[in-house]
VMD Tcl script that builds the backbone (N, CA, C; Angstrom):
set m [mol new atoms 495]
animate dup $m
set s [atomselect $m all]
$s set {name element resname resid chain x y z} {
  {N N MET 1 A -73.769 26.762 -137.225}
  {CA C MET 1 A -75.121 26.268 -137.357}
  {C C MET 1 A -76.030 27.433 -137.752}
  {N N THR 2 A -76.821 27.244 -138.775}
  {CA C THR 2 A -77.724 28.293 -139.237}
  {C C THR 2 A -79.114 28.094 -138.660}
  {N N GLY 3 A -79.922 29.154 -138.788}
  {CA C GLY 3 A -81.292 29.103 -138.286}
  {C C GLY 3 A -82.220 28.390 -139.245}
  {N N SER 4 A -83.491 28.399 -138.890}
  {CA C SER 4 A -84.524 27.778 -139.718}
  {C C SER 4 A -84.978 28.743 -140.801}
  {N N SER 5 A -85.367 28.202 -141.941}
  {CA C SER 5 A -85.941 29.015 -143.013}
  {C C SER 5 A -87.454 29.055 -142.847}
  {N N PHE 6 A -88.066 30.123 -143.375}
  {CA C PHE 6 A -89.503 30.326 -143.232}
  {C C PHE 6 A -90.105 30.777 -144.548}
  {N N GLU 7 A -91.308 30.332 -144.825}
  {CA C GLU 7 A -92.082 30.750 -146.000}
  {C C GLU 7 A -93.486 31.062 -145.503}
  {N N LEU 8 A -93.825 32.334 -145.422}
  {CA C LEU 8 A -95.148 32.749 -144.973}
  {C C LEU 8 A -95.903 33.309 -146.171}
  {N N GLY 9 A -96.816 32.509 -146.699}
  {CA C GLY 9 A -97.548 32.854 -147.914}
  {C C GLY 9 A -98.668 33.858 -147.705}
  {N N GLU 10 A -99.246 33.863 -146.496}
  {CA C GLU 10 A -100.340 34.793 -146.206}
  {C C GLU 10 A -100.271 35.254 -144.751}
  {N N PRO 11 A -99.212 36.004 -144.397}
  {CA C PRO 11 A -99.112 36.429 -142.996}
  {C C PRO 11 A -100.236 37.400 -142.624}
  {N N GLU 12 A -100.808 37.184 -141.444}
  {CA C GLU 12 A -101.860 38.099 -140.979}
  {C C GLU 12 A -101.260 39.231 -140.156}
  {N N HIS 13 A -99.986 39.133 -139.821}
  {CA C HIS 13 A -99.298 40.100 -138.969}
  {C C HIS 13 A -97.948 40.398 -139.607}
  {N N PHE 14 A -97.636 41.683 -139.823}
  {CA C PHE 14 A -96.321 42.074 -140.343}
  {C C PHE 14 A -95.986 43.432 -139.777}
  {N N THR 15 A -94.868 43.519 -139.073}
  {CA C THR 15 A -94.515 44.779 -138.422}
  {C C THR 15 A -93.020 44.872 -138.164}
  {N N THR 16 A -92.633 46.007 -137.658}
  {CA C THR 16 A -91.274 46.231 -137.176}
  {C C THR 16 A -91.375 47.002 -135.878}
  {N N GLY 17 A -90.317 46.953 -135.101}
  {CA C GLY 17 A -90.299 47.694 -133.852}
  {C C GLY 17 A -88.914 47.656 -133.248}
  {N N ALA 18 A -88.735 48.467 -132.214}
  {CA C ALA 18 A -87.462 48.529 -131.510}
  {C C ALA 18 A -87.727 48.374 -130.023}
  {N N ILE 19 A -86.858 47.639 -129.361}
  {CA C ILE 19 A -86.969 47.392 -127.928}
  {C C ILE 19 A -85.700 47.924 -127.260}
  {N N GLY 20 A -85.875 48.584 -126.133}
  {CA C GLY 20 A -84.729 49.056 -125.357}
  {C C GLY 20 A -84.656 50.566 -125.318}
  {N N PRO 21 A -83.739 51.090 -124.478}
  {CA C PRO 21 A -83.593 52.540 -124.358}
  {C C PRO 21 A -82.923 53.138 -125.594}
  {N N LYS 22 A -83.183 54.425 -125.820}
  {CA C LYS 22 A -82.578 55.102 -126.973}
  {C C LYS 22 A -81.063 54.937 -126.933}
  {N N GLY 23 A -80.495 54.704 -128.096}
  {CA C GLY 23 A -79.064 54.492 -128.204}
  {C C GLY 23 A -78.650 53.042 -128.023}
  {N N GLN 24 A -79.557 52.218 -127.482}
  {CA C GLN 24 A -79.246 50.797 -127.267}
  {C C GLN 24 A -80.377 49.916 -127.777}
  {N N ARG 25 A -81.183 50.453 -128.668}
  {CA C ARG 25 A -82.350 49.714 -129.153}
  {C C ARG 25 A -81.953 48.547 -130.039}
  {N N VAL 26 A -82.771 47.517 -129.960}
  {CA C VAL 26 A -82.623 46.353 -130.831}
  {C C VAL 26 A -83.842 46.368 -131.742}
  {N N PHE 27 A -83.613 46.252 -133.040}
  {CA C PHE 27 A -84.683 46.345 -134.036}
  {C C PHE 27 A -85.084 44.955 -134.503}
  {N N TYR 28 A -86.396 44.817 -134.718}
  {CA C TYR 28 A -86.948 43.531 -135.130}
  {C C TYR 28 A -87.884 43.713 -136.312}
  {N N LEU 29 A -87.962 42.681 -137.117}
  {CA C LEU 29 A -88.949 42.531 -138.179}
  {C C LEU 29 A -89.728 41.286 -137.794}
  {N N GLN 30 A -91.055 41.366 -137.870}
  {CA C GLN 30 A -91.846 40.243 -137.364}
  {C C GLN 30 A -93.060 39.987 -138.246}
  {N N ALA 31 A -93.355 38.715 -138.439}
  {CA C ALA 31 A -94.553 38.292 -139.185}
  {C C ALA 31 A -95.141 37.074 -138.484}
  {N N ARG 32 A -96.464 36.916 -138.654}
  {CA C ARG 32 A -97.144 35.774 -138.042}
  {C C ARG 32 A -98.134 35.200 -139.045}
  {N N GLU 33 A -98.164 33.871 -139.099}
  {CA C GLU 33 A -99.137 33.171 -139.944}
  {C C GLU 33 A -99.529 31.880 -139.238}
  {N N ALA 34 A -100.822 31.697 -139.051}
  {CA C ALA 34 A -101.372 30.473 -138.458}
  {C C ALA 34 A -100.662 30.076 -137.166}
  {N N GLY 35 A -100.431 31.047 -136.299}
  {CA C GLY 35 A -99.819 30.767 -135.008}
  {C C GLY 35 A -98.303 30.749 -135.005}
  {N N LEU 36 A -97.654 30.688 -136.172}
  {CA C LEU 36 A -96.194 30.725 -136.248}
  {C C LEU 36 A -95.749 32.179 -136.273}
  {N N VAL 37 A -94.966 32.581 -135.280}
  {CA C VAL 37 A -94.425 33.938 -135.222}
  {C C VAL 37 A -92.949 33.875 -135.585}
  {N N VAL 38 A -92.560 34.647 -136.602}
  {CA C VAL 38 A -91.165 34.726 -137.034}
  {C C VAL 38 A -90.651 36.100 -136.637}
  {N N THR 39 A -89.598 36.132 -135.826}
  {CA C THR 39 A -88.994 37.377 -135.368}
  {C C THR 39 A -87.535 37.392 -135.801}
  {N N LEU 40 A -87.174 38.420 -136.558}
  {CA C LEU 40 A -85.814 38.555 -137.063}
  {C C LEU 40 A -85.202 39.846 -136.530}
  {N N LYS 41 A -83.959 39.783 -136.142}
  {CA C LYS 41 A -83.236 40.951 -135.641}
  {C C LYS 41 A -82.514 41.606 -136.813}
  {N N LEU 42 A -82.552 42.949 -136.847}
  {CA C LEU 42 A -81.851 43.662 -137.899}
  {C C LEU 42 A -81.405 45.016 -137.405}
  {N N GLU 43 A -80.714 45.761 -138.245}
  {CA C GLU 43 A -80.177 47.069 -137.898}
  {C C GLU 43 A -81.171 48.167 -138.245}
  {N N LYS 44 A -81.046 49.293 -137.543}
  {CA C LYS 44 A -81.901 50.456 -137.792}
  {C C LYS 44 A -81.810 50.887 -139.260}
  {N N GLN 45 A -80.606 50.883 -139.816}
  {CA C GLN 45 A -80.421 51.298 -141.206}
  {C C GLN 45 A -81.149 50.363 -142.166}
  {N N GLN 46 A -81.214 49.086 -141.829}
  {CA C GLN 46 A -81.934 48.136 -142.673}
  {C C GLN 46 A -83.430 48.425 -142.660}
  {N N VAL 47 A -83.971 48.766 -141.494}
  {CA C VAL 47 A -85.391 49.099 -141.396}
  {C C VAL 47 A -85.688 50.337 -142.238}
  {N N GLY 48 A -84.853 51.372 -142.105}
  {CA C GLY 48 A -85.048 52.599 -142.867}
  {C C GLY 48 A -84.934 52.388 -144.363}
  {N N ALA 49 A -83.922 51.642 -144.785}
  {CA C ALA 49 A -83.731 51.381 -146.217}
  {C C ALA 49 A -84.891 50.555 -146.779}
  {N N LEU 50 A -85.370 49.580 -146.004}
  {CA C LEU 50 A -86.497 48.763 -146.447}
  {C C LEU 50 A -87.741 49.627 -146.620}
  {N N ALA 51 A -88.026 50.489 -145.652}
  {CA C ALA 51 A -89.196 51.371 -145.744}
  {C C ALA 51 A -89.096 52.288 -146.956}
  {N N ASP 52 A -87.924 52.870 -147.177}
  {CA C ASP 52 A -87.734 53.754 -148.335}
  {C C ASP 52 A -87.952 53.000 -149.647}
  {N N TYR 53 A -87.387 51.801 -149.732}
  {CA C TYR 53 A -87.518 51.014 -150.959}
  {C C TYR 53 A -88.967 50.604 -151.210}
  {N N LEU 54 A -89.641 50.149 -150.151}
  {CA C LEU 54 A -91.038 49.735 -150.309}
  {C C LEU 54 A -91.923 50.919 -150.698}
  {N N GLU 55 A -91.637 52.091 -150.152}
  {CA C GLU 55 A -92.404 53.286 -150.506}
  {C C GLU 55 A -92.257 53.598 -151.997}
  {N N GLN 56 A -91.030 53.524 -152.496}
  {CA C GLN 56 A -90.788 53.760 -153.921}
  {C C GLN 56 A -91.449 52.678 -154.771}
  {N N MET 57 A -91.381 51.448 -154.323}
  {CA C MET 57 A -91.992 50.346 -155.057}
  {C C MET 57 A -93.496 50.540 -155.173}
  {N N LEU 58 A -94.142 50.937 -154.075}
  {CA C LEU 58 A -95.583 51.185 -154.104}
  {C C LEU 58 A -95.936 52.283 -155.107}
  {N N ASP 59 A -95.099 53.310 -155.181}
  {CA C ASP 59 A -95.328 54.394 -156.143}
  {C C ASP 59 A -95.219 53.904 -157.583}
  {N N ASP 60 A -94.340 52.921 -157.814}
  {CA C ASP 60 A -94.095 52.420 -159.171}
  {C C ASP 60 A -95.088 51.360 -159.629}
  {N N LEU 61 A -95.790 50.739 -158.692}
  {CA C LEU 61 A -96.760 49.699 -159.052}
  {C C LEU 61 A -98.035 50.327 -159.603}
  {N N PRO 62 A -98.755 49.588 -160.437}
  {CA C PRO 62 A -100.044 50.101 -160.914}
  {C C PRO 62 A -100.939 50.418 -159.721}
  {N N SER 63 A -101.685 51.493 -159.826}
  {CA C SER 63 A -102.522 51.902 -158.694}
  {C C SER 63 A -103.593 50.856 -158.413}
  {N N THR 64 A -103.974 50.842 -157.151}
  {CA C THR 64 A -104.964 49.899 -156.674}
  {C C THR 64 A -105.756 50.579 -155.566}
  {N N SER 65 A -106.751 49.925 -155.088}
  {CA C SER 65 A -107.561 50.508 -154.024}
  {C C SER 65 A -107.042 50.121 -152.640}
  {N N ALA 66 A -105.797 49.660 -152.557}
  {CA C ALA 66 A -105.228 49.242 -151.270}
  {C C ALA 66 A -105.150 50.436 -150.325}
  {N N THR 67 A -105.702 50.266 -149.154}
  {CA C THR 67 A -105.643 51.315 -148.146}
  {C C THR 67 A -104.847 50.815 -146.955}
  {N N SER 68 A -104.337 51.755 -146.219}
  {CA C SER 68 A -103.534 51.422 -145.059}
  {C C SER 68 A -104.397 50.787 -143.976}
  {N N THR 69 A -103.850 49.779 -143.346}
  {CA C THR 69 A -104.507 49.140 -142.209}
  {C C THR 69 A -103.691 49.472 -140.959}
  {N N ALA 70 A -104.216 49.173 -139.826}
  {CA C ALA 70 A -103.469 49.408 -138.589}
  {C C ALA 70 A -102.266 48.471 -138.545}
  {N N VAL 71 A -101.133 49.012 -138.146}
  {CA C VAL 71 A -99.924 48.196 -138.039}
  {C C VAL 71 A -99.895 47.579 -136.647}
  {N N PRO 72 A -99.797 46.267 -136.571}
  {CA C PRO 72 A -99.760 45.629 -135.252}
  {C C PRO 72 A -98.444 45.924 -134.539}
  {N N GLU 73 A -98.496 45.890 -133.238}
  {CA C GLU 73 A -97.282 46.026 -132.432}
  {C C GLU 73 A -96.545 44.697 -132.455}
  {N N LEU 74 A -95.278 44.754 -132.047}
  {CA C LEU 74 A -94.518 43.512 -131.934}
  {C C LEU 74 A -95.192 42.599 -130.914}
  {N N VAL 75 A -95.301 41.332 -131.269}
  {CA C VAL 75 A -95.687 40.316 -130.303}
  {C C VAL 75 A -94.395 40.047 -129.549}
  {N N ASP 76 A -94.444 39.944 -128.246}
  {CA C ASP 76 A -93.243 39.779 -127.440}
  {C C ASP 76 A -92.132 39.104 -128.238}
  {N N PRO 77 A -91.118 39.896 -128.667}
  {CA C PRO 77 A -90.107 39.318 -129.543}
  {C C PRO 77 A -89.215 38.277 -128.878}
  {N N GLY 78 A -89.056 38.357 -127.561}
  {CA C GLY 78 A -88.220 37.353 -126.908}
  {C C GLY 78 A -86.864 37.275 -127.574}
  {N N THR 79 A -86.536 36.125 -128.081}
  {CA C THR 79 A -85.274 35.923 -128.780}
  {C C THR 79 A -85.549 35.826 -130.274}
  {N N ALA 80 A -84.767 36.549 -131.053}
  {CA C ALA 80 A -84.932 36.511 -132.506}
  {C C ALA 80 A -84.566 35.125 -133.036}
  {N N ASP 81 A -85.261 34.731 -134.103}
  {CA C ASP 81 A -84.937 33.452 -134.742}
  {C C ASP 81 A -83.527 33.492 -135.321}
  {N N TRP 82 A -83.168 34.636 -135.904}
  {CA C TRP 82 A -81.805 34.860 -136.388}
  {C C TRP 82 A -81.622 36.326 -136.774}
  {N N ILE 83 A -80.394 36.694 -137.100}
  {CA C ILE 83 A -80.047 38.070 -137.473}
  {C C ILE 83 A -80.046 38.186 -138.991}
  {N N VAL 84 A -80.659 39.255 -139.490}
  {CA C VAL 84 A -80.744 39.492 -140.928}
  {C C VAL 84 A -79.417 40.038 -141.451}
  {N N GLY 85 A -78.919 39.391 -142.502}
  {CA C GLY 85 A -77.718 39.875 -143.179}
  {C C GLY 85 A -78.067 40.707 -144.396}
  {N N GLY 86 A -79.088 40.286 -145.131}
  {CA C GLY 86 A -79.493 40.999 -146.338}
  {C C GLY 86 A -80.992 40.911 -146.551}
  {N N LEU 87 A -81.502 41.910 -147.261}
  {CA C LEU 87 A -82.927 41.967 -147.585}
  {C C LEU 87 A -83.100 42.122 -149.082}
  {N N GLY 88 A -84.131 41.513 -149.603}
  {CA C GLY 88 A -84.492 41.661 -151.006}
  {C C GLY 88 A -85.997 41.783 -151.118}
  {N N VAL 89 A -86.442 42.413 -152.182}
  {CA C VAL 89 A -87.873 42.603 -152.398}
  {C C VAL 89 A -88.199 42.247 -153.843}
  {N N ALA 90 A -89.301 41.543 -154.025}
  {CA C ALA 90 A -89.776 41.189 -155.362}
  {C C ALA 90 A -91.285 41.438 -155.405}
  {N N TYR 91 A -91.815 41.466 -156.617}
  {CA C TYR 91 A -93.254 41.659 -156.786}
  {C C TYR 91 A -93.827 40.483 -157.559}
  {N N ASP 92 A -94.820 39.834 -156.983}
  {CA C ASP 92 A -95.521 38.733 -157.634}
  {C C ASP 92 A -96.768 39.324 -158.293}
  {N N GLU 93 A -96.665 39.595 -159.576}
  {CA C GLU 93 A -97.751 40.261 -160.304}
  {C C GLU 93 A -99.010 39.399 -160.349}
  {N N ARG 94 A -98.834 38.110 -160.488}
  {CA C ARG 94 A -99.970 37.205 -160.592}
  {C C ARG 94 A -100.849 37.255 -159.342}
  {N N LEU 95 A -100.224 37.294 -158.172}
  {CA C LEU 95 A -100.963 37.309 -156.907}
  {C C LEU 95 A -101.091 38.716 -156.313}
  {N N ASP 96 A -100.471 39.708 -156.958}
  {CA C ASP 96 A -100.419 41.075 -156.449}
  {C C ASP 96 A -99.901 41.075 -155.017}
  {N N ARG 97 A -98.746 40.441 -154.828}
  {CA C ARG 97 A -98.090 40.372 -153.517}
  {C C ARG 97 A -96.677 40.932 -153.625}
  {N N ILE 98 A -96.281 41.616 -152.588}
  {CA C ILE 98 A -94.905 42.080 -152.468}
  {C C ILE 98 A -94.197 41.048 -151.603}
  {N N VAL 99 A -93.121 40.488 -152.123}
  {CA C VAL 99 A -92.417 39.411 -151.442}
  {C C VAL 99 A -91.129 39.970 -150.834}
  {N N LEU 100 A -91.069 39.927 -149.515}
  {CA C LEU 100 A -89.876 40.348 -148.794}
  {C C LEU 100 A -89.052 39.103 -148.506}
  {N N ILE 101 A -87.776 39.160 -148.889}
  {CA C ILE 101 A -86.876 38.026 -148.691}
  {C C ILE 101 A -85.758 38.476 -147.760}
  {N N ALA 102 A -85.652 37.829 -146.621}
  {CA C ALA 102 A -84.596 38.130 -145.659}
  {C C ALA 102 A -83.636 36.952 -145.630}
  {N N GLU 103 A -82.355 37.263 -145.619}
  {CA C GLU 103 A -81.322 36.227 -145.580}
  {C C GLU 103 A -80.542 36.358 -144.280}
  {N N GLU 104 A -80.310 35.244 -143.661}
  {CA C GLU 104 A -79.603 35.209 -142.383}
  {C C GLU 104 A -78.152 35.650 -142.545}
  {N N LEU 105 A -77.668 36.365 -141.537}
  {CA C LEU 105 A -76.261 36.724 -141.449}
  {C C LEU 105 A -75.521 35.518 -140.895}
  {N N VAL 106 A -74.618 34.971 -141.684}
  {CA C VAL 106 A -73.843 33.811 -141.246}
  {C C VAL 106 A -72.404 34.256 -141.067}
  {N N PRO 107 A -71.878 34.172 -139.829}
  {CA C PRO 107 A -70.494 34.593 -139.595}
  {C C PRO 107 A -69.532 33.751 -140.411}
  {N N ASP 108 A -68.490 34.383 -140.866}
  {CA C ASP 108 A -67.478 33.704 -141.665}
  {C C ASP 108 A -66.376 33.230 -140.726}
  {N N ASP 109 A -66.623 32.092 -140.076}
  {CA C ASP 109 A -65.643 31.538 -139.134}
  {C C ASP 109 A -64.666 30.649 -139.878}
  {N N GLU 110 A -63.388 30.879 -139.619}
  {CA C GLU 110 A -62.371 30.056 -140.267}
  {C C GLU 110 A -62.432 28.631 -139.737}
  {N N GLY 111 A -62.179 27.703 -140.594}
  {CA C GLY 111 A -62.117 26.310 -140.196}
  {C C GLY 111 A -63.457 25.588 -140.168}
  {N N GLU 112 A -64.546 26.303 -140.379}
  {CA C GLU 112 A -65.853 25.648 -140.387}
  {C C GLU 112 A -66.336 25.493 -141.814}
  {N N GLU 113 A -67.171 24.499 -142.001}
  {CA C GLU 113 A -67.760 24.288 -143.325}
  {C C GLU 113 A -68.626 25.470 -143.718}
  {N N ASP 114 A -68.687 25.739 -145.022}
  {CA C ASP 114 A -69.584 26.788 -145.487}
  {C C ASP 114 A -71.012 26.353 -145.238}
  {N N GLU 115 A -71.761 27.198 -144.580}
  {CA C GLU 115 A -73.157 26.901 -144.297}
  {C C GLU 115 A -74.028 27.838 -145.101}
  {N N SER 116 A -75.093 27.307 -145.634}
  {CA C SER 116 A -76.037 28.149 -146.362}
  {C C SER 116 A -76.877 28.915 -145.351}
  {N N PRO 117 A -77.091 30.206 -145.597}
  {CA C PRO 117 A -77.904 30.984 -144.662}
  {C C PRO 117 A -79.373 30.590 -144.743}
  {N N ALA 118 A -80.076 30.774 -143.646}
  {CA C ALA 118 A -81.521 30.572 -143.636}
  {C C ALA 118 A -82.165 31.714 -144.420}
  {N N ILE 119 A -83.339 31.448 -144.975}
  {CA C ILE 119 A -84.084 32.426 -145.760}
  {C C ILE 119 A -85.494 32.528 -145.190}
  {N N ALA 120 A -86.006 33.743 -145.118}
  {CA C ALA 120 A -87.406 33.957 -144.736}
  {C C ALA 120 A -88.077 34.723 -145.872}
  {N N ARG 121 A -89.205 34.202 -146.345}
  {CA C ARG 121 A -89.986 34.865 -147.397}
  {C C ARG 121 A -91.355 35.209 -146.841}
  {N N PHE 122 A -91.708 36.491 -146.954}
  {CA C PHE 122 A -93.004 36.973 -146.498}
  {C C PHE 122 A -93.750 37.511 -147.716}
  {N N HIS 123 A -94.867 36.893 -148.067}
  {CA C HIS 123 A -95.688 37.313 -149.206}
  {C C HIS 123 A -96.750 38.272 -148.668}
  {N N LEU 124 A -96.531 39.566 -148.867}
  {CA C LEU 124 A -97.331 40.599 -148.208}
  {C C LEU 124 A -98.376 41.209 -149.132}
  {N N ARG 125 A -99.541 41.458 -148.545}
  {CA C ARG 125 A -100.582 42.188 -149.276}
  {C C ARG 125 A -100.184 43.659 -149.334}
  {N N ARG 126 A -100.664 44.345 -150.354}
  {CA C ARG 126 A -100.311 45.761 -150.492}
  {C C ARG 126 A -100.699 46.581 -149.285}
  {N N GLU 127 A -101.894 46.330 -148.731}
  {CA C GLU 127 A -102.322 47.136 -147.582}
  {C C GLU 127 A -101.394 46.952 -146.385}
  {N N GLN 128 A -100.775 45.776 -146.252}
  {CA C GLN 128 A -99.800 45.571 -145.187}
  {C C GLN 128 A -98.569 46.441 -145.414}
  {N N VAL 129 A -98.141 46.525 -146.665}
  {CA C VAL 129 A -96.963 47.318 -147.000}
  {C C VAL 129 A -97.274 48.810 -146.892}
  {N N VAL 130 A -98.465 49.214 -147.331}
  {CA C VAL 130 A -98.882 50.626 -147.226}
  {C C VAL 130 A -98.860 51.050 -145.757}
  {N N ALA 131 A -99.277 50.203 -144.850}
  {CA C ALA 131 A -99.278 50.521 -143.421}
  {C C ALA 131 A -97.873 50.430 -142.817}
  {N N PHE 132 A -97.072 49.496 -143.314}
  {CA C PHE 132 A -95.739 49.270 -142.765}
  {C C PHE 132 A -94.814 50.463 -142.974}
  {N N VAL 133 A -94.859 51.072 -144.152}
  {CA C VAL 133 A -93.896 52.123 -144.513}
  {C C VAL 133 A -93.880 53.273 -143.506}
  {N N PRO 134 A -94.996 53.965 -143.249}
  {CA C PRO 134 A -94.907 55.075 -142.285}
  {C C PRO 134 A -94.580 54.614 -140.869}
  {N N HIS 135 A -95.046 53.421 -140.511}
  {CA C HIS 135 A -94.726 52.884 -139.185}
  {C C HIS 135 A -93.220 52.666 -139.052}
  {N N ALA 136 A -92.603 52.037 -140.041}
  {CA C ALA 136 A -91.163 51.769 -140.004}
  {C C ALA 136 A -90.371 53.073 -139.970}
  {N N LEU 137 A -90.796 54.056 -140.752}
  {CA C LEU 137 A -90.101 55.349 -140.753}
  {C C LEU 137 A -90.214 56.031 -139.395}
  {N N SER 138 A -91.356 55.893 -138.724}
  {CA C SER 138 A -91.505 56.496 -137.394}
  {C C SER 138 A -90.667 55.765 -136.350}
  {N N VAL 139 A -90.530 54.452 -136.479}
  {CA C VAL 139 A -89.690 53.681 -135.563}
  {C C VAL 139 A -88.231 54.129 -135.697}
  {N N VAL 140 A -87.778 54.322 -136.921}
  {CA C VAL 140 A -86.403 54.758 -137.165}
  {C C VAL 140 A -86.203 56.191 -136.661}
  {N N ALA 141 A -87.162 57.073 -136.925}
  {CA C ALA 141 A -87.040 58.476 -136.524}
  {C C ALA 141 A -87.033 58.650 -135.011}
  {N N ALA 142 A -87.605 57.721 -134.279}
  {CA C ALA 142 A -87.684 57.832 -132.820}
  {C C ALA 142 A -86.356 57.512 -132.137}
  {N N CYS 143 A -85.365 57.105 -132.898}
  {CA C CYS 143 A -84.082 56.715 -132.323}
  {C C CYS 143 A -83.094 57.875 -132.369}
  {N N LEU 144 A -81.980 57.671 -131.699}
  {CA C LEU 144 A -80.937 58.689 -131.689}
  {C C LEU 144 A -80.398 58.947 -133.092}
  {N N PRO 145 A -80.047 60.196 -133.381}
  {CA C PRO 145 A -79.399 60.461 -134.658}
  {C C PRO 145 A -78.023 59.801 -134.698}
  {N N THR 146 A -77.582 59.488 -135.899}
  {CA C THR 146 A -76.274 58.862 -136.044}
  {C C THR 146 A -75.314 59.824 -136.712}
  {N N ASN 147 A -74.036 59.639 -136.432}
  {CA C ASN 147 A -72.991 60.434 -137.052}
  {C C ASN 147 A -72.910 60.039 -138.520}
  {N N PRO 148 A -72.967 61.013 -139.453}
  {CA C PRO 148 A -72.946 60.673 -140.874}
  {C C PRO 148 A -71.618 60.067 -141.343}
  {N N TYR 149 A -70.557 60.209 -140.539}
  {CA C TYR 149 A -69.248 59.699 -140.939}
  {C C TYR 149 A -69.010 58.257 -140.525}
  {N N CYS 150 A -69.491 57.911 -139.311}
  {CA C CYS 150 A -69.201 56.556 -138.819}
  {C C CYS 150 A -70.452 55.720 -138.604}
  {N N GLY 151 A -71.640 56.360 -138.556}
  {CA C GLY 151 A -72.873 55.629 -138.368}
  {C C GLY 151 A -73.193 55.291 -136.919}
  {N N ARG 152 A -72.338 55.698 -135.994}
  {CA C ARG 152 A -72.582 55.438 -134.575}
  {C C ARG 152 A -73.546 56.468 -134.008}
  {N N PRO 153 A -74.273 56.096 -132.949}
  {CA C PRO 153 A -75.212 57.044 -132.350}
  {C C PRO 153 A -74.495 58.216 -131.690}
  {N N ILE 154 A -75.086 59.398 -131.780}
  {CA C ILE 154 A -74.568 60.591 -131.116}
  {C C ILE 154 A -75.316 60.737 -129.803}
  {N N ASP 155 A -74.574 60.893 -128.704}
  {CA C ASP 155 A -75.183 61.054 -127.386}
  {C C ASP 155 A -75.935 62.383 -127.344}
  {N N GLN 156 A -77.217 62.341 -127.002}
  {CA C GLN 156 A -78.061 63.537 -127.003}
  {C C GLN 156 A -77.674 64.533 -125.924}
  {N N THR 157 A -77.122 64.075 -124.821}
  {CA C THR 157 A -76.790 64.996 -123.732}
  {C C THR 157 A -75.476 65.715 -123.953}
  {N N THR 158 A -74.523 65.062 -124.576}
  {CA C THR 158 A -73.187 65.680 -124.764}
  {C C THR 158 A -72.872 65.992 -126.220}
  {N N ASN 159 A -73.705 65.510 -127.151}
  {CA C ASN 159 A -73.424 65.625 -128.591}
  {C C ASN 159 A -72.071 65.010 -128.948}
  {N N PHE 160 A -71.656 64.004 -128.186}
  {CA C PHE 160 A -70.368 63.341 -128.399}
  {C C PHE 160 A -70.562 62.080 -129.215}
  {N N CYS 161 A -69.668 61.880 -130.155}
  {CA C CYS 161 A -69.638 60.642 -130.930}
  {C C CYS 161 A -68.303 59.951 -130.658}
  {N N PRO 162 A -68.304 58.658 -130.366}
  {CA C PRO 162 A -67.059 57.955 -130.057}
  {C C PRO 162 A -66.024 58.032 -131.159}
  {N N CYS 163 A -66.439 58.160 -132.413}
  {CA C CYS 163 A -65.445 58.171 -133.498}
  {C C CYS 163 A -64.702 59.496 -133.573}
  {N N SER 164 A -65.183 60.542 -132.881}
  {CA C SER 164 A -64.504 61.830 -132.934}
  {C C SER 164 A -63.409 61.923 -131.884}
  {N N ASN 165 A -63.251 60.887 -131.079}
  {CA C ASN 165 A -62.244 60.902 -130.021}
  {C C ASN 165 A -60.890 60.545 -130.573}
}
mol reanalyze $m
mol bondsrecalc $m
mol representation Tube
mol addrep $m
């Protein structure tokens, strides 16, 4: 069974954050429009890659007077609507919106019918993206470093990585 799809054309809230102790954090992407709060769970690497891509995209777009706004904190994430499998970004030139497309991770269970993943589309104003990028990078930087070979967190007290055992 897949989750619900979402289309937020003018979200007033767009952020990312991590909940939990270092090394065990759960990362979320969240948007809100007209009282509907969409919370998606994703990996730290996805947050970092998204921030890097959006930063490059902003550099490549025609300049504008968009300034950074305050990035809202996560609204109590509770339970995520679903887990993100993939992210895509597009630019709507007509509306000057950056469109973030998240696709649900659907497990490939044998014997079950193929299910289409849920999709979430967030049509973001530039100032939301300008504010999101440094916030997302700081959220990622606040976490434990990962081993470049296996991607697992390195314990700060022992400098031990499970893959080196």
